[in-house]
ZATOR-176630 format. One record per residue (C-alpha): residue in three letters; x, y, z. Coordinates in steps of 0.02 Angstrom, whole numbers, padded with zeros to 5 digits, always signed. Layout:
// residues N
ALAXYZ;...
//
This chain:
// residues 802
MET+00000+00000+00000;ILE+00065+00172+00039;GLY+00194+00098+00154;ILE+00173+00224+00294;ASN+00087+00100+00411;LEU+00014+00252+00496;CYS-00107+00171+00619;ARG+00031+00073+00703;LEU+00151+00221+00696;VAL+00032+00341+00781;SER-00030+00220+00913;ILE+00148+00175+00962;THR+00208+00355+00960;LEU+00068+00425+01067;LEU+00039+00274+01178;VAL+00217+00212+01205;ALA+00347+00338+01149;LEU+00276+00484+01247;VAL+00263+00389+01409;ALA+00441+00326+01391;ALA+00523+00487+01333;SER+00602+00635+01420;SER+00694+00794+01377;VAL+00861+00782+01467;VAL+00976+00931+01490;ALA+01150+00942+01562;LEU+01170+00940+01750;ALA+01169+01119+01810;GLN+01343+01174+01862;SER+01297+01323+01968;THR+01291+01311+02157;GLU+01115+01383+02161;PRO+00985+01318+02188;THR+01051+01195+02316;LEU+01015+01009+02310;PRO+00893+01021+02459;GLN+00799+01157+02366;ARG+00789+01051+02210;LEU+00728+00900+02307;ALA+00598+01006+02397;LYS+00536+01066+02227;LEU+00529+00885+02166;THR+00424+00837+02317;GLU+00307+00984+02286;GLU+00284+00941+02102;LEU+00258+00756+02135;GLU+00124+00789+02264;LYS+00037+00910+02147;GLN+00034+00778+02010;ARG-00021+00641+02131;LEU-00176+00739+02178;ALA-00215+00793+02000;LEU-00196+00617+01931;HIS-00294+00531+02071;ILE-00155+00422+02139;PRO-00197+00359+02315;GLY-00016+00332+02365;MET+00159+00322+02295;ALA+00343+00327+02338;MET+00499+00386+02247;ALA+00686+00361+02269;VAL+00825+00450+02175;VAL+01005+00391+02158;GLN+01148+00504+02102;GLY+01307+00410+02062;ASP+01318+00275+02194;GLN+01219+00369+02328;LEU+01037+00372+02377;ILE+00997+00558+02383;TYR+00807+00552+02402;SER+00668+00437+02462;HIS+00493+00495+02502;GLY+00317+00426+02525;PHE+00158+00515+02470;GLY-00025+00483+02507;HIS-00097+00322+02574;ALA-00059+00137+02558;ASP-00231+00096+02629;LEU-00367+00227+02605;GLU-00492+00148+02724;ASN-00370+00143+02869;ASP-00273+00301+02824;THR-00109+00205+02819;PRO+00025+00321+02748;VAL+00148+00270+02613;THR+00329+00268+02671;PRO+00490+00221+02580;GLU+00468+00047+02657;THR+00295+00021+02578;LEU+00290-00127+02459;PHE+00215-00116+02284;ALA+00204-00230+02133;ILE+00326-00167+02000;GLY+00250-00262+01853;SER+00351-00262+01693;SER+00496-00168+01773;THR+00539-00348+01821;LYS+00597-00381+01642;ALA+00763-00292+01664;PHE+00803-00406+01811;THR+00777-00558+01700;ALA+00891-00485+01566;SER+01028-00452+01694;LEU+01016-00630+01762;ILE+01040-00699+01587;GLY+01189-00582+01563;MET+01269-00660+01717;LEU+01247-00833+01643;VAL+01322-00772+01479;ASP+01474-00714+01579;GLU+01489-00890+01649;GLY+01472-00974+01480;LYS+01310-01060+01530;MET+01207-00961+01403;SER+01230-00853+01250;TRP+01117-00711+01197;ASP+01102-00799+01030;ASP+01068-00973+01095;PRO+00906-01046+01027;VAL+00778-01055+01166;THR+00750-01238+01122;LYS+00925-01276+01188;PHE+00851-01253+01361;LEU+00665-01281+01328;PRO+00654-01411+01189;TYR+00464-01406+01187;PHE+00455-01217+01156;GLU+00457-01220+00966;LEU+00367-01063+00903;LYS+00289-01057+00730;ILE+00387-00907+00669;ASP+00346-00822+00504;THR+00508-00828+00404;ASP+00574-00881+00235;GLU+00739-00938+00310;PRO+00732-01126+00344;GLU+00871-01118+00474;ALA+00799-00971+00572;THR+00767-01004+00756;VAL+00706-00902+00903;THR+00850-00848+01013;ILE+00860-00782+01190;ARG+00897-00610+01115;ASP+00737-00617+01011;LEU+00633-00659+01164;LEU+00706-00521+01272;ALA+00680-00393+01131;HIS+00498-00437+01088;ARG+00539-00466+00906;THR+00469-00641+00876;GLY+00316-00577+00781;PHE+00190-00641+00909;THR+00062-00520+00979;ARG-00001-00523+01159;MET-00059-00690+01229;SER-00127-00620+01392;LEU-00263-00750+01417;LEU-00130-00885+01440;TRP-00072-00811+01606;THR-00201-00689+01675;GLY-00301-00827+01760;GLY-00147-00877+01860;ALA-00203-01058+01877;VAL-00083-01145+01757;SER+00102-01180+01771;ARG+00233-01084+01675;GLU+00271-01237+01570;GLU+00088-01259+01523;VAL+00081-01076+01472;LEU+00229-01101+01357;ARG+00170-01267+01285;THR+00004-01188+01241;ALA+00091-01039+01161;THR+00175-01155+01036;ARG+00003-01178+00956;ALA-00011-00992+00922;GLU+00006-00920+00747;PRO+00124-00773+00719;TRP+00049-00601+00687;ALA+00199-00525+00597;PRO+00359-00584+00510;PHE+00502-00640+00622;ARG+00618-00500+00682;GLU+00533-00367+00578;ARG+00419-00281+00704;PHE+00407-00251+00890;TYR+00262-00338+00978;TYR+00262-00334+01167;ASN+00236-00510+01232;ASN+00245-00568+01413;VAL+00233-00752+01368;THR+00384-00756+01254;PHE+00480-00654+01383;LEU+00432-00785+01513;SER+00518-00919+01409;ALA+00683-00825+01420;GLY+00670-00822+01609;MET+00625-01006+01614;ALA+00776-01044+01506;SER+00890-00953+01629;GLY+00830-01065+01769;VAL+00867-01221+01667;ALA+01040-01156+01619;ALA+01080-01122+01802;GLY+01014-01289+01861;SER+00883-01207+01971;SER+00735-01093+01937;TRP+00713-00911+01890;ASP+00646-00868+02063;GLU+00798-00948+02149;LEU+00916-00866+02027;LEU+00836-00696+02059;ALA+00852-00713+02247;GLU+01030-00780+02245;ARG+01106-00673+02107;LEU+01018-00505+02133;PHE+00910-00487+02287;THR+01041-00554+02409;PRO+01199-00468+02344;LEU+01106-00303+02317;GLY+01033-00309+02492;MET+00854-00307+02426;LYS+00790-00392+02584;SER+00608-00338+02565;SER+00588-00391+02383;ASN+00512-00554+02320;SER+00438-00632+02163;SER+00268-00694+02223;ILE+00124-00614+02316;SER+00097-00779+02408;THR+00246-00733+02518;ILE+00191-00557+02566;GLN+00001-00558+02577;ASN+00008-00526+02765;ASN+00156-00408+02762;GLU+00115-00249+02860;HIS+00209-00144+02734;LEU+00110-00205+02582;SER+00007-00071+02496;LEU-00167-00105+02433;GLY-00199-00078+02248;TYR-00331+00038+02176;ARG-00413+00094+02015;TRP-00480+00270+01989;LYS-00656+00264+01917;GLU-00678+00418+01809;GLU-00864+00381+01787;THR-00902+00388+01973;GLN-00754+00494+02031;ASP-00699+00373+02165;TYR-00572+00234+02200;GLU-00602+00048+02187;HIS-00492-00072+02283;ILE-00421-00208+02170;PRO-00349-00369+02243;MET-00170-00409+02191;ARG-00154-00524+02042;LEU-00059-00687+02062;LEU+00081-00677+01933;ASP+00172-00840+01965;SER+00125-00902+01790;ILE+00219-00759+01709;GLY+00349-00723+01845;PRO+00504-00673+01743;ALA+00400-00547+01644;GLY+00323-00453+01789;ALA+00306-00534+01962;ILE+00426-00435+02074;ASN+00361-00342+02226;SER+00476-00214+02306;ASN+00494-00044+02388;VAL+00591+00110+02333;LEU+00733+00079+02456;ASP+00768-00093+02383;MET+00744-00027+02206;ALA+00872+00109+02243;GLN+00998-00032+02262;TRP+00947-00094+02090;LEU+00975+00083+02022;ARG+01150+00086+02097;PHE+01188-00082+02015;GLN+01126-00018+01846;LEU+01218+00148+01855;GLY+01372+00049+01906;ARG+01358-00051+01744;GLY+01346-00215+01838;THR+01459-00171+01984;PHE+01390-00150+02160;ASP+01492-00102+02314;ASP+01652-00135+02214;ARG+01595-00311+02172;VAL+01569-00356+01989;LEU+01406-00453+01979;LEU+01384-00429+01791;SER+01520-00383+01667;GLU+01509-00212+01589;ALA+01508-00295+01418;GLN+01354-00401+01452;HIS+01269-00260+01547;GLY+01297-00152+01394;GLU+01209-00281+01286;THR+01047-00253+01383;TRP+01059-00066+01346;THR+01095-00094+01160;LYS+00962-00071+01027;GLN+00888-00235+00965;ILE+00734-00170+00875;LYS+00647-00005+00840;PHE+00470+00015+00902;GLY+00430+00198+00870;PRO+00506+00360+00806;GLY+00667+00383+00904;MET+00617+00238+01017;ASN+00713+00075+01027;TYR+00704-00080+01136;GLY+00857-00164+01207;MET+00835-00319+01315;GLY+00717-00279+01456;TRP+00743-00092+01433;MET+00667+00046+01325;LEU+00797+00162+01249;ARG+00790+00340+01190;SER+00918+00471+01143;VAL+00876+00654+01172;ALA+00995+00801+01155;ASP+01147+00685+01161;HIS+01087+00608+01325;ARG+01015+00435+01347;LEU+00858+00386+01440;VAL+00853+00201+01485;GLU+00687+00153+01564;HIS+00551+00026+01587;GLY+00380+00047+01664;GLY+00265-00081+01738;SER+00077-00089+01759;ILE-00027-00225+01839;ASP-00195-00225+01928;GLY-00189-00089+02060;PHE-00006-00042+02035;ALA+00106+00056+01916;ALA+00294+00080+01917;GLN+00427+00179+01825;VAL+00614+00145+01831;ALA+00720+00271+01736;LEU+00906+00300+01714;PHE+00997+00451+01642;PRO+01171+00374+01613;ASP+01247+00535+01546;VAL+01223+00622+01712;ASP+01237+00465+01821;LEU+01061+00487+01888;GLY+00918+00365+01912;PHE+00750+00357+01999;VAL+00610+00236+02038;LEU+00427+00281+02058;LEU+00304+00156+02132;THR+00117+00191+02141;ASN-00040+00098+02198;VAL-00155+00135+02051;THR-00179+00038+01889;THR-00078+00137+01760;THR-00051+00323+01779;PRO+00011+00464+01667;LEU+00138+00502+01802;GLN+00240+00356+01738;GLY+00272+00458+01582;LEU+00279+00627+01667;SER+00401+00577+01803;PRO+00561+00580+01697;ASN+00519+00756+01644;LEU+00482+00810+01822;VAL+00648+00741+01881;VAL+00740+00831+01741;GLU+00651+00997+01772;THR+00679+00995+01959;LEU+00850+00912+01977;LEU+00942+00943+01814;ALA+00872+01095+01725;ASP+00921+01278+01740;TRP+00782+01356+01843;SER+00805+01524+01760;ASP+00689+01463+01622;ALA+00544+01448+01742;ASP+00500+01633+01743;GLU+00488+01632+01553;THR+00357+01494+01559;THR+00251+01586+01687;SER+00259+01755+01601;ALA+00190+01684+01439;GLY+00041+01603+01523;GLU-00071+01757+01507;ASN-00084+01735+01317;MET-00118+01548+01315;GLU-00305+01551+01343;ILE-00341+01589+01161;TYR-00284+01413+01116;GLU-00399+01326+01238;GLY-00537+01219+01165;LYS-00582+01051+01092;TYR-00502+00985+00931;GLU-00561+00834+00832;ALA-00432+00700+00786;ASN-00456+00582+00639;PHE-00291+00495+00611;GLY-00209+00331+00659;PRO-00311+00249+00797;PHE-00411+00408+00828;LYS-00581+00427+00747;GLU-00683+00581+00789;THR-00585+00587+00953;ILE-00582+00751+01048;PHE-00413+00818+01105;THR-00434+00955+01236;VAL-00311+01099+01249;ALA-00310+01193+01415;VAL-00197+01301+01523;LYS-00147+01215+01685;SER-00022+01286+01810;ASP+00035+01416+01683;ARG+00074+01280+01555;LEU-00021+01240+01396;THR-00077+01059+01397;ILE-00160+00937+01278;ASP-00271+00799+01346;ILE-00271+00643+01236;PRO-00416+00529+01288;GLY-00364+00363+01360;GLN-00184+00420+01381;MET-00137+00572+01483;VAL-00126+00761+01491;TYR+00035+00814+01404;GLU+00121+00977+01444;LEU+00186+01085+01301;GLU+00342+01192+01294;LEU+00333+01373+01238;PRO+00327+01394+01047;ASN+00489+01400+00950;GLU+00529+01518+00807;GLU+00420+01411+00692;GLY+00272+01429+00807;LYS+00278+01246+00860;TRP+00243+01196+01040;THR+00345+01038+01073;PHE+00287+00909+01197;SER+00381+00925+01361;LEU+00416+00739+01356;THR+00495+00737+01184;ASP+00546+00866+01056;GLU+00500+00747+00915;ILE+00314+00785+00935;ALA+00242+00961+00925;VAL+00084+01059+00887;SER+00045+01225+00809;PHE-00116+01323+00794;ASP-00208+01385+00639;ARG-00287+01557+00644;ALA-00420+01642+00543;SER-00398+01817+00470;ASP-00473+01892+00628;GLY-00343+01804+00737;SER-00460+01674+00810;VAL-00394+01496+00828;VAL-00481+01378+00706;GLY-00375+01221+00712;LEU-00223+01127+00774;LYS-00084+01038+00682;MET+00012+00894+00762;TYR+00186+00855+00697;GLN+00272+00688+00721;SER+00383+00573+00619;GLU+00391+00696+00475;MET+00202+00693+00462;THR+00072+00827+00495;PHE-00103+00792+00560;GLU-00239+00925+00557;LEU-00369+00937+00695;PRO-00509+01064+00667;LYS-00572+01157+00818;GLU-00744+01104+00877;GLY-00879+01225+00821;VAL-00776+01301+00681;GLU-00850+01267+00509;ARG-00720+01227+00377;GLN-00747+01310+00210;PRO-00708+01205+00056;GLU-00546+01250-00032;ILE-00625+01186-00194;ASP-00810+01194-00234;LEU-00883+01026-00184;SER-00970+01007-00350;ASN-00799+01006-00432;LEU-00745+00862-00321;GLN-00892+00749-00362;PRO-00817+00677-00523;TYR-00670+00602-00426;LEU-00774+00509-00296;GLY-00789+00321-00297;LYS-00691+00158-00288;TYR-00524+00124-00373;HIS-00457-00054-00389;SER-00287-00133-00422;ASP-00292-00312-00487;ALA-00105-00331-00459;ARG-00118-00285-00275;ASN-00298-00346-00249;LEU-00325-00179-00168;ASP-00464-00049-00163;PHE-00448+00137-00126;GLU-00600+00246-00104;VAL-00600+00432-00142;LYS-00718+00530-00030;ILE-00755+00704+00033;SER-00697+00719+00214;THR-00788+00803+00357;ASN-00668+00949+00328;GLN-00742+00972+00153;ARG-00586+00908+00066;LEU-00550+00772-00060;ALA-00477+00621+00030;VAL-00416+00445-00006;ASP-00470+00304+00109;VAL-00328+00177+00115;PRO-00382+00007+00185;GLY-00297-00038+00348;GLU-00230+00139+00371;MET-00339+00294+00373;LEU-00427+00427+00272;TYR-00292+00540+00198;GLU-00346+00717+00154;LEU-00270+00796-00002;PHE-00206+00969-00045;PRO-00280+01047-00203;PRO-00186+00992-00360;ASN-00017+01072-00397;ASP+00053+01126-00565;GLU+00085+00943-00608;ASP-00097+00899-00569;LYS-00042+00798-00419;TRP-00144+00800-00259;ILE-00017+00796-00116;PHE-00064+00702+00043;ARG-00088+00828+00183;PRO-00002+00720+00318;THR+00156+00697+00212;ASP+00217+00775+00050;ARG+00308+00613+00008;VAL+00145+00537-00056;ALA+00030+00602-00192;VAL-00102+00545-00316;SER-00153+00598-00489;PHE-00310+00555-00585;GLY-00324+00489-00763;ILE-00458+00576-00865;SER-00531+00513-01029;ASP-00559+00618-01184;ASN-00740+00645-01134;GLY-00687+00712-00963;GLU-00728+00558-00859;VAL-00611+00509-00717;THR-00548+00333-00755;SER-00399+00295-00642;LEU-00291+00346-00496;LYS-00102+00338-00488;LEU-00010+00334-00322;PHE+00162+00416-00307;ARG+00287+00398-00165;ASP+00444+00506-00164;GLY+00400+00560-00341;VAL+00398+00382-00410;GLU+00238+00300-00473;ARG+00200+00151-00360;MET+00036+00086-00427;GLU-00113+00124-00536;LEU-00292+00087-00484;ILE-00437+00083-00607;ARG-00598+00169-00562;VAL-00736+00043-00534;LYS-00871+00140-00445;GLY-00927+00319-00461;PRO-01033+00422-00343;GLU-01205+00346-00316;GLN-01267+00455-00177;ALA-01432+00490-00263;SER-01475+00305-00270;LEU-01433+00265-00089;PRO-01575+00185+00010;THR-01632+00242+00180;VAL-01579+00154+00339;GLU-01758+00090+00359;GLU-01752+00014+00186;ILE-01587-00074+00225;LEU-01653-00144+00388;ALA-01808-00205+00298;LEU-01703-00310+00178;SER-01700-00453+00302;GLN-01877-00417+00363;ARG-01820-00356+00532;ASP-01959-00280+00634;SER-01996-00241+00816;ASP-02058-00418+00848;ALA-01897-00492+00781;ASN-01793-00377+00888;ALA-01883-00434+01044;ARG-01845-00618+01014;SER-01754-00714+01149;PHE-01619-00830+01085;ARG-01474-00936+01144;ILE-01314-00969+01049;THR-01187-01103+01091;GLY-01022-01117+01002;ARG-00833-01116+01006;VAL-00706-00976+01011;ARG-00526-00986+00955;LEU-00390-00859+00992;VAL-00280-00894+00841;HIS-00129-00795+00899;ALA-00133-00862+01076;GLY-00158-01045+01035;ILE-00310-01065+01147;GLU-00491-01120+01123;GLY-00648-01107+01227;LYS-00836-01133+01233;VAL-00966-00996+01225;THR-01148-00984+01279;TYR-01236-00823+01232;SER-01412-00785+01293;SER-01515-00636+01232;ASP-01680-00572+01298;GLY-01701-00422+01184;PRO-01597-00284+01104;ARG-01529-00218+01270;THR-01520-00375+01376;TYR-01395-00519+01362;HIS-01280-00635+01458;SER-01124-00721+01390;GLU-01018-00859+01464;THR-00847-00899+01393;ASP-00751-01046+01465;PHE-00567-01073+01424;GLY-00549-01219+01544;ARG-00396-01206+01656;PHE-00354-01037+01580;GLY-00509-00956+01651;TRP-00689-00904+01622;ILE-00778-00740+01587;HIS-00960-00697+01618;GLN-01030-00534+01552;ALA-01207-00467+01557;VAL-01305-00312+01512;SER-01481-00275+01569;LYS-01543-00112+01497;ASP-01455+00020+01602;GLN-01327-00086+01693;GLY-01190-00209+01651;TRP-01055-00311+01734;ILE-00908-00428+01703;ASN-00867-00569+01822;SER-00715-00678+01790;ASN-00579-00779+01873;ILE-00462-00695+01749;GLN-00487-00526+01834;PRO-00449-00505+02020;SER-00624-00435+02051;SER-00792-00416+01964;GLN-00818-00254+01871;ARG-00973-00151+01835;LEU-00990-00081+01661;GLU-01027+00105+01667;GLU-01039+00250+01547;LYS-00948+00216+01383;TYR-00905+00037+01430;LEU-01089-00004+01455;THR-01131+00079+01291;GLN-00993-00018+01204;ALA-01062-00182+01271;MET-01235-00140+01204;VAL-01163-00098+01034;ALA-01073-00266+01025;HIS-01238-00352+01063;ALA-01331-00251+00932;LEU-01203-00302+00800;LEU-01216-00488+00838;LEU-01380-00495+00743;THR-01427-00350+00632;GLU-01558-00280+00750;ASP-01655-00119+00731;TRP-01502-00011+00746;LEU-01608+00146+00755;GLN-01657+00094+00931;ILE-01476+00076+00986;PHE-01377+00209+00894;ASP-01400+00396+00904;THR-01370+00414+00717;VAL-01359+00292+00572;THR-01311+00362+00403;VAL-01296+00276+00234;THR-01137+00346+00159;GLY-01098+00245+00005;ILE-01092+00085-00096;GLU-00953-00043-00116;THR-00925-00212-00196;ARG-00867-00357-00088;ASP-00840-00530-00161;ASP-00936-00475-00316;ARG-01085-00424-00210;LYS-01154-00250-00191;ALA-01152-00181-00013;TYR-01204-00020+00073;ILE-01085+00074+00188;LEU-01158+00142+00350;GLN-01087+00257+00483;MET-01160+00235+00657;ARG-01133+00338+00815;VAL-01189+00322+00994;GLY-01139+00421+01148;GLU-00954+00461+01164;LEU-00895+00308+01070;PRO-00796+00327+00908;SER-00905+00305+00754;ILE-00929+00132+00680;THR-00918+00090+00495;ALA-01022-00056+00436;SER-01050-00144+00269;VAL-01222-00222+00235;ASP-01262-00338+00091;ALA-01377-00244-00028;GLU-01482-00399-00068;THR-01497-00494+00096;GLY-01466-00357+00224;ASP-01329-00464+00304;LEU-01197-00369+00403;LEU-01036-00414+00313;TYR-00910-00325+00422;TYR-00892-00180+00541;LYS-00747-00074+00599;MET-00744+00001+00773;SER-00617+00060+00899;VAL-00643-00047+01053;ILE-00597+00045+01212;ASP-00500-00070+01327;PRO-00560-00042+01508;ASN-00387-00079+01578;LEU-00281+00018+01455;GLY-00413+00152+01424;ILE-00361+00168+01242;PRO-00458+00136+01081;ILE-00402-00022+00991;PRO-00450-00020+00805;THR-00539-00184+00771;VAL-00614-00259+00613;THR-00749-00393+00628;ARG-00808-00500+00482;LYS-00970-00600+00484;GLU-00978-00753+00373;ASP-01075-00913+00337;TYR-01250-00840+00353;ARG-01393-00963+00376;ASP-01581-00948+00399;VAL-01630-01020+00568;GLU-01811-01011+00626;GLY-01838-00854+00524;VAL-01679-00768+00582;ARG-01523-00734+00478;VAL-01374-00790+00581;ALA-01188-00778+00542;PHE-01115-00943+00600;ARG-00936-00880+00590;ILE-00875-00714+00660;VAL-00693-00660+00645;SER-00618-00510+00737;ARG-00441-00443+00715;ASN-00334-00314+00803;GLU-00150-00290+00841;PHE-00167-00316+01028;SER-00247-00488+01033;GLY-00232-00547+00853;GLU-00373-00645+00773;THR-00523-00716+00867;ILE-00639-00838+00779;PHE-00812-00876+00849;GLU-00907-01019+00767;ILE-01087-01059+00812;ASP-01139-01239+00841;LYS-01321-01209+00886;PHE-01445-01066+00876;GLU-01608-01078+00975;ASN-01747-00950+00954;ASP-01889-00897+01071;VAL-01802-00962+01227;LYS-01878-00927+01399;PHE-01750-00866+01527;ASP-01745-00838+01713;GLY-01730-00649+01720;ARG-01601-00661+01859;LEU-01475-00722+01731;PHE-01452-00545+01666;TYR-01410-00461+01830;PRO-01250-00456+01934;PRO-01230-00605+02051;ASN-01259-00503+02209;ASP-01417-00423+02135;LYS-01508-00584+02091;
//
C-alpha cells in the first residue's frame, strides 16, 4: 500500500513513545539552587501531580552516582485505614521486572552457561514457536525473546487466570500463529519473555525465582523484595492496589493479581529503598559495592538497541531506549492490577529514579522523567519565562477533533494548567507543552519529536491545530468552527468512488472528508486528506508531502484511474470501478427491511452455543450467549484451566465477572454503551433503537456483491463503519475502535461476519472473525442457535443483585 503504516506508527508514538520519553539537559553546574531546594521542589511537584492524577499513594527514590539522595512517600497505602505510604511500603513493580531477567541472563552469559544468541529450544526443547520466516534455518534466540521481536502479539489470556504452570503456558503458546514476520516488528509479549526467564533457570540448574534471589536480591541487599504475592500477603508494609473510576469519581480497591504463571515478565514486589539498590547496580554497569556481579560488556548488551518500536524509540533487552539532546534515557515501566511503576536512568548524568504507585496505570509514569529533569537537572532560570507567557495561552484553549491513526472523531482538549499549555489525549494522559519556538511549534515536554501549532483565521481566532510527528502533519479542526471548502464541492464529485488494483488486490476509495476536502481512504490505514492539485496535477497528501495521487481523465472528461506516487515515483495504478451513487442510496429503514427485521424480531429471545478460538494465543474455549431483547444479554466464555468470563447487560446496567480478573467489574458510561453496541451487531437488530445516528454513506462491492456502507454513532464512542449486503441485508463487516477498560485506549478492530444461515426465520452468521494488533485474530463459530427461549430474568443481573 502506501507503506506508511500510519495506524501502528501513531498508536505506538502517542501510547508508548511519549510515556517513555524525556527531555534531558545537562546537570546544572551552578551552586544555586542547592540540592535540598531542588529535592523540595521535586516533592512539591510530585504531590501536585499525585492529587491531579488521582493516585492514592506512591513513593519515589533518586540515586545520584552511587548514593541514595532522596526517598519519600506520598498519600496512602490503605485509604480505608489512612495508612500512609513510606519508603518501606511494598508495591508490585509489574514489567519493570523484565530488566532483572535480562541481567540474570547476562550473568549466565558471563559464565558461559548461556549465550544471547542461543536458541531457546536448547534449554526448553518443547518451546518451538511457529515463526513467520522464509529462512529454513531461522530459530528463536534468547535475544529475540528479550527484545519482543518474535512476531507474536499479546497472549494475555494464557497467564491472567494464574491457575496454570509456567510450562503449560509455554506449551500452549506453541500452538499460536504469528501475527507478523520474524524479527521485523516489535510486539510486546509477556509469554515469550517468560520463556527466556525459564531458560535461565534451566541453564543455572535451578529456577528463575531462585536465581533472582541468589544473584540479585541477596547481593544487592534487597531484603524486602520477592517474586510472588503468596509470600507477602500478610506483610504490614504491603500497599493495597486501587483503580480510579472516572465515571463515578472514586477509587475501587483491586486485589493483587497472582503472577506466578508469568513471573520473569512481571512478578517482582519491592519498595523504593530496595529498588534504589537496583539503580546503583545499573548505574554501576553491573558493579555494586566494588563487586562485579555482571560484566560491563554483558550489561551493555541489555542497553543496546535490538529493535525499533517507534520514532526515536528502541528496545534493548528488558529496557526501552531513547536518545535526546545527546543524552540517553534508559527506562522501563510496569503496570498491573492496582499498581504502576517507573524505573528510569539518565546514564549521561549518572542519575536514576524509581517511582512506585498503587493505582492501575497512571500518566505520572510518563511525566516523572520530565519532572525529575526539570527539578533536579534543569536551569531554573527558564521557569520565569514559562510563567510570564501564560497570560496569552487562553486563546488556544478548546476542543479539537482527531481523525488519524487509531483516533476517529476523538476530541483532544487543549487547556492552560499551572501556567502551562496542555493537551489531553483521551485514554492516555494530559501532556504539557513547551513554549513555541521560532516556527510557532509547541513541542511536547516529554519529547521534542512531537509538537503542535495552531491555525488562525484572518481575525486572529484559533480555528484548528496541527500535530507534527515522524515527518508527518495531522490536522485537527477546532470544535464548532466550520471549515470552508478549498474547492467547490461540485468540482470534487467527479473524482469520488472506488479504485481497484488487480495486481495488488486492493481498493482505494475517494471521498469528501468532514473537513470538506478530497480524501483517499486507504484500507488498513486511514482517510488521507489531499491538498488541491499542484502545477503537475498531483494531489499531495496533507499528512506527508512524500505521497501524492493523480487522476487519469478520458477524452470525454470522465475520471478513469488513480495513480499513487511515493517520493516522486509512481508506485501503482488503480482503475476506477465505482462512481458516486449518492442519489441512489437507500434509507436506513429500507436497508433494515431487507432481512424483514421488525420490532417483533428484535424482541426475540435466543441462545447461541459455540466455540471460540484465539488464533494468535493458541487457545480455544466454549461460548454460551443468551439474549432477551436488544438491550439484555448474558455471555459465558469458558477457556478451561485458563479461566472463564461472564458478562451481562440489562438495559441500564452491566457487569463482568471472571476468574481472569482479580475482582468483578461493573460496566458504566462508555463501557456499558460499548457492550450494548457489540450485542446489537451480533444480529442485525433495529439499529435505530440503539444508535443515536445511522447514516448511509456509500456503496461498495465485496466478493462481487453490492453492499451499502453505513456510519453509526452512539454516545461518546468513536463512530462505527459497517458494510451491509444490498440484497440480503446481512452485516458483512464492521470497523470500530474498542476501548479497553484496563488500558483506556481505543483499539482499532475489524470484525467480519460469514456463513449466514436462515434459522427459525432469523439470519445468523455462524462464523465471526475479529482482528486487532493487541490480541490478534479471534474466531467464533456457532454450533447451535435456539430462538424464542424462555430465561430466568435473574440471569441478566450481577450475582449479588439476583
